[in-house]
N, C-alpha and C positions, 0 to 999 in steps of 0.2 A: 682500873682507873686510868691506866695509861691510855686506854682507848678514849676516855672522856677528855683527857688532857690534849690528846692528839686532835680530837674534834674541835676543842676550844681553840687550839692554836691555828687550826685551819680556818675556823670561823673568824678569828681575829685578823688573819692575813687577808681573808676575803673582804672583811670590812675595811681594812686599810686600802686595798686595791679599789674598792668602791669609792672611798673618800678621795683618793688620788684622781680617779676618773671624774668625779663630780667637780673637783677643782679645775681640771682641764676643760670640762664643759663650760664652766662659768667663765674661764679665761677666753675660751673660743667665742662665747656669746658676747662678751664685752669687746673683744678685738674685732676690727673690720675684717670682712671676709677677704682673703687673699685671692688674687687673680689666678684662675686656673693656669696651669702651665701649658704653654702652646709650643708646639713643635716649630722651630725656626724655619724649617723647610716648608712646612704647611703655610706658615705666615707669609713667607716670600711668594709662594704660589698664589695665595689669595690676593696679595698686593699686585702681582702681575696680572691676574684676571681682572682686578678692579681697574688697573691702568688701561688694559685692553678695552674694557667696556666703556671707560671714559673716552678713549680715542674713537671707538665706534660711534658713541653718542655724538661726539663733536663732528664726525664725518657726516652723520645723518642730519644733524642740525645745519651743516653747511649745504648739504644737498637740498634740504627743504628750503633754505634761504635762496639758493640758486633757482630753484623751481618757482618760488614765489616771485623773485625778481623777473624771471622770464615771463611769467604769467602777467605781471603788472605791465611789463613792456608790451606784451602782445595785446592786452586789453586796451592800453593807451593807443597803440597803433590802430586797433579796430575802431576805437572811438573817433580818431582822426579821420579814418577812411569813411566812416559813416557820415561825419560832418561834411567832408568833401563831397560825398555823393548827394547829400541833402542840398548842398549849395549848387551843385551841378544841375540837379533836378529842378531846383527853384529857378535857376537861370533858363533852363530849357522850357520850363512852364511859362516864364515871362515872354520868351521868344515865340512860343506857340500862340499865346494870347495876342501878341502883336500881329502875327501873320493872320490869325483869324479875324482880327479887327480890320486889317487892310483888305482882306478878301471880302468881308462883309461890305465895306465901303465901296469896293469895286463893283460888287453885284448891284448895290443901290445906284451907283452912277450909271452902270450899263442899263439898268431898268429905266432910269430917267432918259437916257439917250434913245432907247427903243421907243419910248413914249413920244419923245420929240420927233423921231423919225416917222412915226405913224401919223403925226399931225402935219408932216411935210416940212418941218423946220430943220431937220437934222442932216448932217453930212455923213454919207455912207462910209467914207474912209475913216472918219472919226469913230463911227460905231464899230467898224471892223477892228480898229486899234484897241478900243475899249474891250471888245470881246476877247481879243488875243491876250490882253493884260489880265482879264478875268480868268481865262484858261490857265495862264502861267501862274496866277495866284493860287488857283486850285491845286496845281501841281506842287507848288511850294508848300501848301498846307498839307498835302498828302506826304510829302517828303519829311516835313516836320513831325507829322504823326508817326511815320516809320522810324524816325530818329528817337522819338519818345519811347516807342515800343522797344527799340534796341537798347536804350538806356535802362529801361525797366528789366529787360531780360539779362542785361549785364550785371545788374544788382542781384537778381533772383537766381541766376544760374549758379554762381559759386555757393550760394546758401543752400540750394537744392542738392548740389554735389556733396557739401559737408554733411547735410542731413542723411543722405544716402550712405555716405562713408561711415557716419556715426552709427547707423543701424547695423552695418556689416561689421564694424569694429569689434564690439563685444563678442560676437559669435566667433570671429577669428581668434580672438585672445583665448576664449574658452577651448577652442579646438587645439590651439598650440599648447595650452597647459595640459590637456589630456594626452597629447602626443608626446610631450616632453617629459 
């Protein structure tokens, strides 16, 4: 029987340990979970990394803002330049129209003088002067047209260069990335 008593005492001890464990589990379930222990060095390293990332983020935001500011300045300058060129072209167009109107008037006057000369009423010196004025007006008209073409080329030239540079730009950047 001593064996049965021994088994009973072992069972009683086991039951007591189970009861204690159940009490601990109940207490643990009722109590809020405690924070896991964190290594202070690891925490300091994580805080340092967080600060570095915040600094890097602030630098990137500053760069983006600087780029945005430069872009806005550049766009505003381009808008001003376009408006100035539009105004210059409008002025040039008005001048061209004036020269054309004067040239047309001179041609009409010379035609009337020639007609009067054919009828024997005209002064040959006056007709020569009118013809010289008409030739001079035609020269002025051609010079104005040349200036108009030059103004158009002055506007289109830089745009064409930018377009050509823009086409070559991405290829160069890709080549530099592959080489680097």
